[in-house]
C-alpha positions in Angstrom: 91.6 118.9 98.0 94.9 119.9 96.5 96.7 118.1 99.3 94.5 115.0 98.6 95.6 115.0 95.0 99.2 115.7 95.8 99.2 112.6 98.1 98.1 110.4 95.2 100.6 111.6 92.6 103.0 108.9 91.5 101.3 106.4 93.7 99.4 103.1 93.5 95.7 103.0 94.3 94.2 99.5 95.0 90.7 98.8 93.8 89.0 96.7 96.5 85.8 95.3 94.9 84.1 91.9 95.0 80.7 91.2 93.4 78.0 89.0 94.9 79.3 86.0 93.0 82.8 86.3 94.3 84.3 84.4 97.3 85.4 87.6 99.0 82.1 89.5 98.6 81.3 91.5 101.8 82.3 94.7 103.6 84.4 92.9 106.2 86.5 91.2 103.5 86.9 94.5 101.5 88.0 96.3 104.7 90.6 93.7 105.3 91.8 93.9 101.7 92.1 97.7 102.1 94.1 97.2 105.3 96.4 94.8 103.4 96.8 97.4 100.6 97.7 100.1 103.2 100.3 97.8 104.8 101.7 97.2 101.3 102.2 100.9 100.6 99.1 101.9 98.6 98.2 105.6 98.7 94.5 105.2 98.1 91.6 102.8 97.7 88.8 102.5 95.1 85.7 100.9 96.4 82.1 100.2 95.4 79.0 100.9 97.4 78.3 102.7 100.6 78.6 99.7 102.9 82.1 98.7 101.6 83.3 102.3 101.6 82.1 102.9 105.2 83.8 99.7 106.4 87.0 100.7 104.6 87.0 104.2 105.9 86.6 102.8 109.4 89.6 100.6 108.9 92.2 102.7 107.0 93.0 106.4 106.7 93.7 106.2 103.0 91.5 108.4 100.8 88.8 106.4 99.0 87.6 106.9 95.4 84.0 105.8 95.7 81.7 104.4 93.0 78.2 103.0 93.1 77.6 100.4 90.4 73.9 100.3 89.6 71.8 99.0 86.7 69.0 101.3 85.5 66.4 100.2 82.9 66.7 103.4 80.9 70.5 103.7 80.7 73.6 101.8 79.8 75.6 103.9 82.3 76.6 101.6 85.2 79.2 103.4 87.3 77.6 106.0 89.6 74.9 106.9 87.1 73.0 109.5 89.2 73.7 112.3 91.7 71.9 110.2 94.4 74.5 107.4 93.8 77.3 109.9 94.1 75.9 111.3 97.3 75.7 107.9 98.8 79.4 107.2 98.4 80.4 110.6 99.7 78.2 110.2 102.8 79.9 106.9 103.4 83.3 108.5 103.4 84.7 108.8 99.9 86.7 111.9 99.1 86.6 111.4 95.4 83.6 110.3 93.4 84.3 108.2 90.2 81.6 108.0 87.6 81.0 107.1 84.0 82.3 110.0 82.0 80.8 109.2 78.6 78.1 111.2 76.9 75.6 108.3 77.0 72.1 109.1 78.3 71.9 108.8 82.1 68.9 107.8 84.2 66.1 110.2 85.0 67.3 112.7 82.3 70.3 113.7 84.5 73.4 115.0 82.7 77.1 114.7 83.4 77.7 118.4 83.7 74.8 118.8 86.2 76.0 115.9 88.3 79.6 117.1 88.4 78.4 120.6 89.4 76.3 119.3 92.2 79.1 117.0 93.5 81.4 120.1 93.7 78.8 122.5 95.1 76.8 120.2 97.4 79.1 117.4 98.3 82.5 119.3 98.1 84.2 116.3 96.6 86.5 115.8 93.6 85.2 114.0 90.5 87.1 111.3 88.6 85.6 110.4 85.2 85.9 106.9 83.8 86.5 107.2 80.1 86.6 105.0 77.0 87.8 107.4 74.4 89.4 110.8 73.8 86.0 112.1 72.7 84.6 111.0 76.2 87.5 113.0 77.8 86.7 116.1 75.7 83.0 116.0 76.9 83.9 115.2 80.5 86.7 117.9 80.7 84.2 120.5 79.5 81.7 119.2 82.1 84.2 120.1 84.9 85.8 116.8 85.8 88.9 117.0 88.0 90.6 113.7 87.1 90.5 111.7 83.9 90.6 107.9 84.1 91.2 105.3 81.5 88.9 102.8 83.3 86.3 102.2 80.5 88.8 101.7 77.6 87.6 98.5 75.9 84.3 98.3 77.8 81.9 100.4 75.7 80.5 100.0 72.2 81.7 103.5 71.1 85.1 103.6 72.6 88.6 102.1 72.2 89.0 98.4 71.4 89.5 95.9 74.1 93.1 94.8 74.9 94.5 92.0 76.9 96.5 94.5 79.0 96.2 98.1 79.9 95.6 100.7 77.2 98.9 102.5 77.5 98.5 104.5 74.4 95.3 106.0 75.8 97.3 107.4 78.7 99.7 109.1 76.3 96.8 110.5 74.2 95.0 111.9 77.3 98.2 113.5 78.5 98.9 115.2 75.2 95.4 116.5 74.9 94.5 117.6 78.4 96.1 119.3 81.4 94.2 117.4 84.1 95.6 114.4 86.1 95.3 111.1 84.2 94.7 108.1 86.4 95.5 104.8 84.6 93.1 101.9 85.4 92.1 98.7 83.7 93.9 95.3 83.2 97.1 96.0 85.1 98.6 92.6 85.8 102.3 93.2 86.0 104.5 95.7 87.8 106.3 96.5 84.5 103.0 97.7 83.1 102.6 100.1 86.0 106.1 101.4 85.4 105.3 102.0 81.7 102.0 103.8 82.7 104.1 106.3 84.7 106.5 106.7 81.8 103.5 107.6 79.7 102.5 110.3 82.1 100.0 108.6 84.5 99.3 110.7 87.6 98.5 107.5 89.5 97.7 103.9 88.7 94.8 101.8 90.0 95.4 98.1 90.3 92.5 95.8 91.1 92.1 92.1 90.3 95.8 91.5 90.0 96.0 91.7 93.8 92.5 91.6 95.2 90.8 88.6 93.3 92.6 85.4 94.5 90.3 83.2 92.3 91.5 85.1 89.2 95.1 85.0 90.3 94.8 81.2 90.9 93.2 80.8 87.4 96.2 82.5 85.7 98.6 80.1 87.5 96.5 77.1 86.7 96.2 78.1 83.1 100.0 78.3 82.9 100.2 74.6 84.1 97.7 73.1 81.7 99.0 70.8 79.0 102.1 69.8 80.8 102.8 66.3 82.0 105.6 64.9 84.1 108.0 62.8 82.0 109.9 61.3 84.8 108.5 59.5 87.8 109.9 57.8 90.9 112.5 58.8 93.5 114.8 60.4 90.9 112.1 62.8 89.7 112.6 65.3 92.4 116.2 65.8 91.4 116.0 66.2 87.6 112.5 66.0 86.3 111.5 67.5 83.0 108.2 68.6 81.6 106.7 68.7 78.1 103.4 69.7 76.5 
């Protein structure tokens, strides 16, 4: 497992996920996306659900951080809420299990320390915790987590406020307070943000929608074009046209 972590240090991990309402939903698409990430130089993949993870593991040799997103009626925890969810992603091929690292109640009365212990003892996998605050990190660190992730910053009621971009200050705070690897994740859209994350002490950076959701990428380019009209028309336009809002 130490070799696994060493291989991710200073590297980019690509999150290959697509929900049922997205054009690229489906294991075949996610496996192809993972292959593209591997060709591009990614060192790991983050993926959701046993079917996608199994397809990705059959396509690339990169280590997979596996999650299982699941709604339960008695809990707000959504990312790998139970041990059974964790087991499903490891059995599909994930080497690292990522799960909600907050202290919020989990389904069936399970607790984070219990789930982490069972992942270590029974599944022999590493655990990455998705956090929304330093308080979350304190709880998850004591529970035995191996990797601290900034994934939930801005996405819980009790945690840090939502930002348009990545929560770079959170990376710095986690590095000052804890000795475990900090994986930066959430709203990375620009390579310069990735560079800054490493400057802040990130062990690795997870990039998702900026490269794996073409419909979102298209929307950003379309938004940049809205409100502009062509001022010149005709044959000369292609030589010296100007634009204005």
